[in-house]
C-alpha positions in Angstrom: 55.5 -28.3 -123.4 54.2 -25.0 -122.5 55.6 -23.6 -119.2 58.6 -25.8 -119.1 61.7 -24.2 -117.8 65.1 -24.7 -119.2 67.3 -27.3 -117.6 69.4 -24.9 -115.6 66.5 -22.8 -114.5 64.7 -26.0 -113.3 67.7 -26.9 -111.3 67.9 -23.4 -109.8 64.2 -23.5 -108.9 64.6 -26.8 -107.1 67.6 -25.8 -105.2 66.2 -22.6 -104.0 63.4 -24.7 -102.5 66.0 -26.7 -100.5 67.0 -23.6 -98.4 63.5 -23.8 -96.7 63.2 -27.6 -96.4 62.9 -29.4 -93.0 66.0 -29.7 -91.0 66.6 -33.3 -92.2 66.7 -32.2 -95.9 69.9 -31.0 -97.2 70.3 -27.3 -97.4 73.4 -27.2 -99.4 74.4 -26.1 -102.1 72.8 -22.7 -101.8 72.8 -21.0 -105.2 73.0 -17.2 -105.8 72.3 -16.8 -109.5 72.6 -20.2 -111.2 73.7 -23.8 -110.5 75.1 -26.2 -113.0 74.1 -29.8 -113.3 77.7 -30.7 -112.4 77.3 -29.2 -109.0 73.9 -30.7 -108.4 74.7 -34.1 -109.5 78.3 -34.0 -108.3 77.5 -36.0 -105.2 74.9 -38.3 -103.7 74.0 -35.4 -101.3 73.1 -33.1 -104.1 70.9 -35.6 -105.8 69.2 -36.4 -102.7 68.6 -32.6 -102.2 67.1 -32.6 -105.7 64.6 -35.3 -104.6 63.7 -33.3 -101.5 62.9 -30.3 -103.7 60.6 -32.2 -105.9 58.7 -33.6 -102.9 58.6 -30.1 -101.4 56.9 -28.8 -104.6 54.4 -31.6 -104.7 53.1 -30.8 -101.3 53.4 -27.0 -101.1 51.2 -24.3 -102.7 51.8 -24.7 -106.4 52.0 -21.3 -108.2 51.9 -21.6 -112.0 54.0 -19.3 -114.4 51.2 -16.7 -114.5 51.5 -16.2 -110.8 47.9 -17.1 -109.9 47.1 -19.9 -107.5 44.0 -21.1 -105.7 43.1 -22.7 -102.3 41.4 -25.7 -104.1 44.3 -26.2 -106.7 47.6 -26.3 -104.8 49.1 -29.8 -104.5 48.5 -33.5 -104.6 46.0 -33.3 -101.8 44.0 -30.8 -103.8 43.8 -33.3 -106.6 42.7 -36.1 -104.5 40.1 -34.0 -102.6 38.7 -32.6 -105.9 37.9 -36.3 -106.7 36.4 -36.9 -103.2 33.9 -34.1 -104.0 32.7 -35.8 -107.1 31.3 -38.7 -105.2 28.1 -39.5 -103.1 29.5 -39.9 -99.7 30.6 -36.3 -99.0 28.5 -33.0 -99.5 30.1 -29.6 -100.4 28.4 -26.5 -99.3 29.3 -24.6 -102.5 32.5 -22.9 -101.8 35.9 -24.3 -102.3 35.7 -27.5 -104.4 32.2 -26.6 -105.1 32.5 -26.8 -108.9 34.1 -30.3 -108.7 31.2 -31.4 -106.5 28.9 -30.1 -109.3 31.0 -32.2 -111.8 31.3 -29.2 -114.1 34.9 -28.1 -113.5 36.5 -29.5 -116.6 36.4 -27.1 -119.4 39.6 -26.3 -121.3 40.1 -22.9 -119.8 39.1 -23.8 -116.2 41.3 -23.6 -113.2 41.1 -27.3 -112.4 42.0 -28.4 -115.8 45.1 -25.9 -116.2 46.3 -26.7 -112.7 46.2 -30.4 -112.9 48.0 -30.5 -116.3 50.6 -27.9 -115.4 51.3 -29.1 -111.9 51.8 -32.7 -112.9 54.0 -31.8 -115.9 56.1 -29.5 -113.7 56.8 -32.4 -111.4 57.5 -34.8 -114.3 60.0 -32.4 -115.7 61.8 -32.0 -112.4 61.9 -35.9 -112.2 63.1 -36.2 -115.7 65.9 -33.8 -114.8 66.8 -36.0 -111.9 66.9 -39.2 -113.7 69.1 -37.7 -116.6 71.4 -35.9 -114.1 72.0 -39.1 -112.0 72.4 -41.4 -115.0 74.9 -39.1 -116.6 76.9 -38.4 -113.4 80.4 -39.7 -113.2 80.7 -38.4 -109.6 78.0 -40.7 -108.0 78.9 -44.3 -107.6 76.8 -47.0 -109.2 75.8 -48.3 -105.7 74.5 -44.9 -104.7 72.8 -44.3 -108.1 70.4 -47.3 -107.8 68.4 -46.2 -104.8 68.2 -42.6 -106.2 66.9 -43.8 -109.5 64.7 -46.2 -107.9 63.0 -43.4 -106.1 62.9 -41.2 -109.4 61.3 -43.8 -111.6 58.7 -44.5 -109.0 57.9 -40.8 -108.8 57.6 -40.4 -112.6 55.4 -43.4 -112.8 53.2 -41.9 -110.1 52.8 -38.6 -111.7 52.0 -40.0 -115.2 49.5 -42.4 -113.7 47.8 -39.4 -112.0 47.7 -37.7 -115.5 46.2 -40.8 -117.2 43.5 -40.8 -114.5 42.7 -37.1 -115.0 42.8 -36.7 -118.8 41.1 -39.7 -120.3 38.5 -42.3 -119.6 39.7 -45.5 -117.9 42.3 -47.7 -119.4 39.9 -50.5 -120.4 37.4 -48.2 -122.1 39.8 -47.8 -125.0 43.4 -48.5 -124.9 43.9 -46.6 -128.1 42.2 -43.4 -126.8 44.4 -40.4 -126.8 46.4 -39.8 -123.6 48.6 -36.9 -122.6 52.1 -36.6 -124.2 55.0 -38.6 -122.8 58.2 -36.6 -122.0 61.1 -38.5 -120.6 64.0 -36.0 -121.0 64.1 -32.5 -119.4 65.5 -31.0 -122.5 62.4 -31.9 -124.5 60.9 -28.4 -124.8 59.2 -28.9 -128.1 55.5 -30.1 -127.9 54.9 -33.7 -128.4 51.7 -35.2 -129.7 49.3 -37.0 -127.6 50.2 -40.6 -126.8 47.6 -43.5 -126.3 46.4 -45.1 -123.2 48.3 -48.3 -124.2 51.6 -46.2 -124.7 51.0 -44.5 -121.4 50.5 -47.5 -119.4 53.4 -49.3 -121.0 55.7 -46.4 -120.0 54.3 -46.3 -116.5 54.9 -50.0 -116.0 58.4 -49.8 -117.5 59.2 -47.1 -114.8 57.8 -49.2 -112.1 59.6 -52.4 -113.1 62.9 -50.4 -113.1 62.0 -48.8 -109.7 61.3 -52.2 -108.1 64.4 -53.9 -109.6 66.9 -51.3 -108.3 65.1 -49.4 -105.5 65.7 -49.6 -101.8 63.2 -50.2 -98.9 65.0 -47.5 -96.9 64.1 -43.8 -96.9 64.4 -40.7 -94.9 60.7 -40.4 -94.1 57.3 -41.3 -95.5 57.2 -38.6 -98.1 59.9 -40.5 -100.1 59.2 -43.1 -102.8 60.9 -46.4 -101.8 60.4 -50.0 -103.2 57.3 -50.4 -100.9 55.6 -47.4 -102.5 56.6 -48.5 -105.9 54.7 -51.7 -105.3 51.8 -49.8 -104.1 51.7 -47.6 -107.2 52.0 -50.9 -109.2 49.1 -52.4 -107.4 46.9 -49.3 -108.3 48.0 -49.4 -111.9 47.3 -53.1 -112.4 44.0 -52.6 -110.5 42.9 -50.0 -113.1 44.0 -52.3 -115.9 42.2 -55.4 -114.4 45.4 -57.3 -114.3 44.5 -59.0 -111.1 47.5 -61.4 -110.8 49.9 -58.5 -110.9 47.7 -56.4 -108.7 47.6 -59.1 -106.1 51.3 -59.5 -106.2 52.2 -55.9 -105.8 49.6 -55.2 -103.2 50.8 -58.0 -101.1 54.5 -57.0 -101.5 53.5 -53.4 -100.6 52.0 -54.2 -97.3 54.0 -57.4 -96.5 51.4 -59.9 -96.5 50.6 -59.9 -92.7 47.5 -57.9 -92.0 48.0 -57.8 -88.2 51.5 -56.3 -88.5 50.5 -53.3 -90.6 47.3 -52.1 -88.9 46.9 -49.5 -86.1 43.3 -49.0 -85.4 44.0 -47.0 -82.3 45.6 -44.3 -84.6 42.3 -43.8 -86.5 41.0 -41.5 -83.8 44.1 -39.3 -84.0 42.9 -37.0 -86.7 44.8 -38.4 -89.6 47.4 -35.6 -89.2 50.6 -37.5 -88.3 52.3 -39.9 -90.8 54.3 -41.5 -88.0 51.3 -42.4 -85.9 50.9 -46.1 -86.1 52.0 -48.4 -88.9 49.5 -47.7 -91.8 50.9 -44.8 -93.7 52.9 -45.7 -96.7 53.2 -42.3 -98.5 52.4 -38.9 -97.2 52.6 -35.2 -97.9 54.1 -33.8 -94.6 53.5 -30.4 -93.3 55.2 -28.4 -90.5 54.3 -25.1 -88.8 57.0 -23.4 -90.9 56.7 -25.6 -94.1 53.0 -25.8 -94.6 50.4 -25.6 -97.4 48.4 -23.7 -94.7 44.7 -23.3 -95.9 45.5 -25.3 -99.1 45.9 -28.5 -97.0 43.2 -30.9 -98.3 41.2 -32.7 -96.9 42.0 -31.5 -93.4 41.1 -27.8 -93.9 37.8 -28.5 -95.5 36.3 -31.4 -93.3 37.3 -29.8 -90.0 34.4 -27.9 -88.4 36.2 -25.3 -86.4 36.7 -21.5 -86.8 40.2 -22.2 -87.9 39.2 -24.0 -91.2 36.7 -23.7 -94.0 33.9 -26.0 -92.6 32.5 -26.7 -96.1 32.5 -30.4 -96.5 29.9 -32.6 -94.8 29.0 -36.3 -94.8 26.1 -38.0 -96.5 23.9 -39.2 -93.6 23.3 -42.5 -95.5 27.1 -43.2 -95.6 27.3 -42.6 -91.9 24.8 -45.2 -91.4 27.1 -47.9 -93.0 29.3 -47.8 -89.8 28.5 -49.6 -86.5 28.8 -47.9 -83.3 31.8 -50.0 -82.3 33.7 -49.3 -85.6 36.9 -47.3 -84.9 36.2 -45.5 -88.1 32.8 -44.1 -86.9 34.1 -40.5 -86.3 31.0 -38.8 -87.2 29.0 -36.1 -85.4 25.4 -35.6 -85.9 24.2 -32.1 -85.4 20.8 -30.5 -84.8 20.7 -29.3 -88.5 18.1 -31.0 -90.7 19.7 -30.4 -94.3 22.8 -31.6 -96.0 24.8 -30.1 -93.1 23.5 -32.5 -90.6 26.6 -34.8 -90.3 30.3 -34.1 -90.4 33.3 -36.2 -89.7 36.3 -35.7 -87.3 38.5 -38.2 -89.2 40.7 -35.4 -90.3 42.0 -32.7 -87.8 43.2 -29.4 -89.4 46.5 -27.8 -88.3 49.3 -26.1 -90.3 51.3 -29.2 -89.4 48.6 -31.7 -90.6 50.3 -34.5 -92.7 48.1 -35.7 -95.7 47.8 -39.3 -96.5 48.5 -40.4 -100.0 48.8 -44.2 -99.6 48.1 -46.6 -96.8 48.4 -50.3 -96.1 44.6 -50.8 -95.8 44.3 -49.9 -99.5 46.7 -52.5 -100.5 44.9 -55.1 -98.4 41.7 -54.1 -100.2 43.3 -54.3 -103.6 44.4 -57.8 -102.8 41.0 -58.7 -101.5 39.4 -57.4 -104.7 41.9 -59.3 -106.9 41.5 -62.5 -104.9 37.7 -62.3 -105.5 38.4 -63.3 -109.1 40.5 -66.4 -108.5 39.9 -67.4 -104.8 36.7 -66.0 -103.3 37.2 -67.7 -100.0 40.6 -66.2 -99.5 39.2 -62.9 -100.5 36.4 -63.1 -98.0 38.8 -64.1 -95.2 41.2 -61.3 -96.0 38.4 -58.8 -96.0 37.2 -60.0 -92.6 40.6 -59.7 -91.1 40.4 -55.9 -91.8 36.9 -55.6 -90.8 37.5 -57.3 -87.5 40.5 -55.1 -86.8 38.3 -52.0 -87.3 35.2 -53.3 -85.4 35.9 -55.9 -82.7 32.2 -56.8 -82.9 32.2 -57.3 -86.6 30.6 -60.5 -87.8 31.6 -62.2 -91.0 28.9 -61.9 -93.7 27.6 -64.8 -95.8 28.0 -62.8 -98.9 29.2 -64.6 -102.2 29.3 -63.7 -105.8 28.5 -60.1 -106.7 27.4 -59.5 -103.1 30.9 -60.1 -101.9 32.4 -57.9 -104.5 29.9 -55.2 -103.5 30.9 -55.7 -99.9 34.6 -55.1 -100.8 33.7 -51.9 -102.6 31.7 -50.6 -99.6 34.7 -51.4 -97.4 36.8 -49.4 -99.7 34.5 -46.5 -99.3 34.4 -46.7 -95.5 38.1 -47.1 -95.1 39.4 -44.6 -97.7 36.8 -41.8 -97.7 38.4 -38.3 -98.0 41.8 -39.7 -99.1 42.0 -40.6 -102.7 38.7 -40.0 -104.1 37.9 -43.6 -103.8 34.3 -43.5 -105.1 35.2 -41.6 -108.2 38.3 -43.8 -108.6 36.3 -47.0 -108.4 33.3 -46.0 -110.4 35.5 -44.8 -113.2 37.8 -47.8 -113.4 34.8 -50.2 -113.1 33.0 -48.2 -115.7 30.0 -47.6 -113.4 27.9 -44.5 -112.9 28.2 -42.4 -109.7 24.6 -41.3 -108.9 23.9 -39.3 -105.7 21.3 -40.3 -103.0 17.8 -38.7 -103.0 16.1 -37.5 -99.9 17.7 -34.3 -98.9 21.2 -35.7 -98.0 22.8 -33.5 -100.8 22.8 -30.0 -101.6 20.1 -29.5 -104.2 19.9 -29.9 -107.2 23.1 -32.2 -107.1 20.9 -35.3 -107.3 19.4 -34.5 -110.7 22.5 -35.0 -112.9 24.3 -38.2 -112.0 27.5 -39.4 -113.6 26.7 -42.2 -115.9 29.0 -45.1 -116.9 31.9 -43.9 -119.0 30.6 -40.4 -118.5 33.0 -37.8 -120.2 32.8 -35.8 -117.0 34.9 -38.5 -115.3 37.9 -36.7 -117.0 39.2 -33.2 -117.9 39.6 -31.6 -121.3 43.1 -30.7 -122.5 43.9 -27.1 -121.3 43.5 -24.4 -124.0 46.8 -23.0 -123.1 48.4 -26.3 -124.1 46.5 -26.5 -127.4 47.5 -22.9 -128.2 51.3 -23.6 -127.4 51.7 -27.1 -128.8 51.3 -27.4 -132.6 51.2 -31.1 -132.3 47.9 -31.3 -130.5 45.2 -30.5 -132.8 42.8 -27.6 -132.1 39.8 -30.0 -132.4 41.2 -32.3 -129.5 38.3 -31.4 -127.2 35.5 -31.6 -129.8 34.5 -35.1 -128.6 35.7 -34.8 -125.0 
C-alpha cells in the first residue's frame, strides 16, 4: 500500500502524538529516536496510549506524506461534511467544499479522492498495528486484552465501512463490484488487489462481531469506541445492506431501547459543540483550545456565520420550512438577503474547542424505526412519534401509512441529522435513489441543472492515480468505467 510506513516508524509516529494529547491521555513512553513494539505493547497503559494516538490522528489535521493538506480535507469531520454538501438541504457559496457541492470532486488525481483513500488507510494501518501488537503481547493479560481488542476491531470496521461508502456504489447495487483492498496486518506493505463488496462487508461484520463479543461498555470519553459504538456501527452496516432484523437488533442495543432515557432536547440549542452536553452523543471527535483542528473543524467552521469562521454554508429555504416554530431543532435565521444565502443555521457553534458529533442516539432510534417499518409498521410509527414529540411538544402524530410513512421517516432523518453524517447523500445512495436539487433560486446556480441520478457514479470516488501507479495489482484501467 502506497504511503504505508514500516511497523517501527508507524509506532514512533503514534507515540510522538501522545506527547501532545489531552491530560487524560497517557503521555508516556516518550520516544527519542525509535520505540520497539515490545515497549509499546509491554503494558496495558502502552496499548491504551496507542489507541489515544489513533484517535488523535482521526480528529486532527491530517497531513499526507507529500506534506500538503487542505482545510476541506483534514479529518473524519471533513469526510462527513463533504457528503453533506452533496445534498439538497444545504447550499455552498463556492469556497471550501464547493467542488463537493458541485458533485465533481472525484477524479483520480483530485484532492478529495487522494485524501479519503490515504487518510483511511493510514488509520487502518495503525489499527492493524494495534491489533497485532496486543494479540502477540505476552505482557498484557487476557483480561486486559479483551477490551483493548474490542475497541480496535470496532475502529477497523468503522474505517473500512467508510472506505466502502466512498469508493464503490452501494452494497446492494452489486455485491461482486470491486471494493478497496483489505489489509489486516501492519506488515503488509505489498499492494493487494481490489476486493469485492461482498468480501469487504464480510470482513467488516467479522470485526464487529468480535468487537461486540469481547468489548466493554466502559471508556475514557466519547471519542473511544466501546461496545455501544460497535453496535451503532453494526446498525449502520446492516442498514446499508438492507438486513433489517440485524439493523433493528444493533440499533436497539446501541441506544438501549428506552427513548426517553437517551434524549436531551434542551442540549440541541447549545451549538452542538460539547460531547458531554446531554445524553445523545455516542461518538465524537473532541477538540480543545490546545488540541484543535482549528479551521479544519467541520461542520462548525463552515456553518457558523461570524467573522471567526468561513461563513460559506447556508440552508435551503424549503428545508427550513419543514420545521415547526416549536421544534427545538428550528435553529434557523432568515436574513434580508433574497438569494441562496437567505437562511443559515445556528445548530453548530464554532470555536477551537468545538467537539464534532460522529454518532448520536437519535440516529439509532431512526434506524430502528426504519427497520420496523418493514415488519411492524405500527411499532415503527409509534417509535417515530416518540422522537418527534420529544423534539416538538406540539407535534401531532401523522396518519401516514405505507410509502408515506417511510417517506416521513426519511424526512425525520434529514431534520435530525443534517450537517452531521451527510444523511441525504447516505440515504439516497443506499436506497439507490437520485438526489435532485430544488428549483426556484434556493441553490447557487447552476447547481439545479445536473442532479444525481439513481446509482449515479458520482456517488463514489475513483481510485487515486497515486495508488494505481504504486500498486501493480490494481489495473491501470480500474477507473475506465467508474
